N, C-alpha and C positions, 0 to 999 in steps of 0.2 A: 253700015254696022258690020262689025267683025263677025265671022261665022264661027259658031261653036258646035262641036260634034261630040256625041256620047263616046266615052272610052271604056270605063269600067265601074264596077261597084266593089267597094272594099269592105270586107267583113274581117273582124278580128276575133281570134279564138285562143284560149289556152291550149286547146288540142286540135290543131288544124287538120290532122289526119282523120280524126273522128268526125269533125264538121264536114270535111270534103266527102267522106264516105256517105253521109246523109244525103248530100246533094247529088252525088253520082249514083248511089244505090237505090234511092227512093224517088228522086225527081228527074232522073235521066240526064243529068249534067255529064259532060265529058271532061276529063282532065287533059289540059293542054301543056302544062309545064310545072316544074318544081324548081324553086329558086331559093338561094340564100340571100336574104335582104338584111345585111348588117347583123348576121348571127341569128336571124329569125327565119323559120321556114315559111315560105309563101307558096301556096298551091294555087295555080291559075286554072279556073274552070270555064267552060262554056255552058251556060244554063239557058237554053232556049234562045240562043243568039246573043245573050248578054255575057260579057266577060266579067267574071267574079274573082277577085283576089281573096283568098282565105289565108290570113297571116297570123302567125303565132305571137301571142302577147304573154306577159307573166301571169301566172294564175291569180294573183291578187288584183288584177285590173278590174275596175268596177264594171258591172253589167248595167244595161239600160233599165230604167224603172218600168213598172207595168204600164202598158198603153192605157189611155192615150197620153202622149207627151209631145213636146215641141221638137221638131226635127223629123228626120226620115223615120217613119214608124213601121213600115212593112215592105215586103217584096210581093208583087202581084204576078201570078202565073195563070195563063189561060189553059183550060182543059176542055176536051170535047164533051165529057160526061162527068159532071161534078159529083154526082151521087156515087158512081162507080169508083172515081178517084178517091173519095173520102173512105169508102169501105175498104179499098185496097190498102190505103195508108193506115187505117185503123187496125187492119189485120197485121200490119208490120210493127204495131206498137207506137205509132206516131200520135202525139197528143192532138186531139181535135179541140180547138179553142172555141169554135162556133160552127154549128151544123149548117149544112146548106140551106139557104133561103133565097127566095126570089125577091129582089129589092125593087124591080120594075120589070115590065114586060120585056122578055128577051135577055134578062141579066140575072143570074144567080151567083151568089158568093158564099164562101165558107173560109174559115181561118184554121190553120194548123200551126203547131209550135215547132220551130226548127232549133238547131243547136244554138247555145249561147244566148238564149232569149230572143232570137229572131222570129218575128211573126211573119207568116207567109199566107197571103190571100190567094185562094183559088177562085177563078172566075169562069163561068160558062156563059158565052155570048151566043145567042141564036138570032 
């Protein structure tokens, strides 16, 4: 069988500057590059070892429906202390979509709202 390897996650935004600032300023992503992709700004980020392209789209581009829906529904990020992370993000004005809860021994999750309707799951694994 042919080998497949992960390369990137592609997010689209009418305001890639604002979206990238959310990921760098609040979630610790680092900016790796800025490119012109056929007239659209693409900001390349490293988010916890995952390459994320944040690319500009026209303002009238449809947004995803409220979850759940078919397709990629959210981004999952591991944190060491989910309660502290949620309080820190709440203090920065981030929308908390679901408060932390333990879903099984050793695993707690919470959801926050990111730019452009992106749902972000925070996980604490012990």
